[in-house]
Steps between C-alpha positions, in 0.01 A plus 500: 500500500525794273191634330508599134567866582806411714643227280873550461643175362367191334711189487337353193691178510775329316631424159746212494748599775402869521277674753321790336383805694242732352366833623162644407485787255234748608350782297641838606158658443258248648716265706341207314708192433636510144717190513820361647868564439782252555725668757726226628623161389704269722668198350550192717729207427215246479138509382252655743210282615309755705486833677309550826448805719474423872612615845757232583637646823173645642632858502199640317696552177455263207802337343509370144597133470638388164518123449743393230591151384783452751480817711270698725535880524340726760483863391432762765387860448741786558507612866435859390175390329391304808577804718300727268198268500518452877512877550194538282304235692601646838398847381159369398456326837595820680239696302237237584581523871470880489165473323374247758613735778321796338185294443504373859487861623171546317361154573667383823333156510582405141832324575428380853244246609230624731330277759158375398205555730 
């Protein structure tokens, strides 16, 4: 999940047959949350009963499922956004591996098990 400092979108829910998307408004000076701004509104043909975020196809990326009266919609993130997030995660993992390698040079037995006497 996204922590408050990395929050990018909030799907606040529905109104009749509309899905409303809000984004947080942060203070330019402090970064504190000042409120929310409606940024997107999608109208569906029938009333919406629910919205659920889940990973339907087990690819590690959550889809948004919108259940309407007679329809079911599966919304997927843009591939460019998935690629950007994946690159960020892989970069973090690479930095962790380098840090473990550097630490192992100073404490060789830290990441390997040693036989007990």
